[in-house]
N, C-alpha and C positions, 0 to 999 in steps of 0.2 A: 372666708379663708382659702377658698382658692385662687382669690384674687391678691390678695397679699403674699402667696407662695408664686404666685407670677411674678410681681414685681420684685421680688427678692431673688428671682432666675437673671431676670432682666440687667438688675444689678451687677449681679455677679458676672455674667455674662459681658457688660461693661466696663467691667476691672478686669479682667482677663483679655479682652481685644484692645485697650491702654497697655497694656501691659506686655501684648504682644507686638506692639508698635515699639514700643520704646527698648525692646529686646534685638529689634530688626533695625531699628537706628542705631544702636551702642555697635552691632555686629558691622555695617556699612561704615562708622565714624573708625574701629580698628582695621579696616580691611583699606580705608584709605589713607590711614595712619602709615600700613606697611608699606603699601604701594609707593607715597611720596618717601620713605626712607629708602624704601628699593634695596635692601641688607646693607644699607652703608655706603652706596654708591650714587651720586649724580649722575643725571643723565649725559654729563659731555664724560664721563669716565674719571672722572676725580673721585675723592672719598668726603663724605661729610667730616666734619670737624668742630666738637663741642666749642661752642660759643659763649653763652650765656644763659641762666634759667630768669625765666621771667612769672613773676609773682602776681596773678590774680587773684580776685574777691574769694574764687572758690576751688582754685587749682592751679598748678605752676604748670606753666609750660616751657620747653628745652626748646633754644635756637641752636641750629648747625650751620655752618659754612663750608663752602665746597672750596678744599685747597687748590683747584685748578681754576674753576670761572667766577667763583667767588659769590655764587648762587647762596640764597638763604634759605631754609624752609624751617619751619614752628612746629614740632609735635608738642601731642601730651603725653609723650612717655621719655625717661632717658630711657636712649640703646646705649652700648656700647660700640664705640668704634672698631672700624675694620681698619687693621695697621696694614 
């Protein structure tokens, strides 16, 4: 009986560990997305302008183009453009 409880505890700890890794990865992705978006400003000083949505099998990403230098970014969140 003690061995069964120990195995159940190990499984629960493994699940918690996997969920923690997924949570940290999601937070890192959100941070990177915000860094790339940079409050609507390209690193050249121009503004990101919405260009198109790209549909993937399980998600949609959004492409923005800089109105100054023409650089493009693709992010997984739709942002309001800065005027």
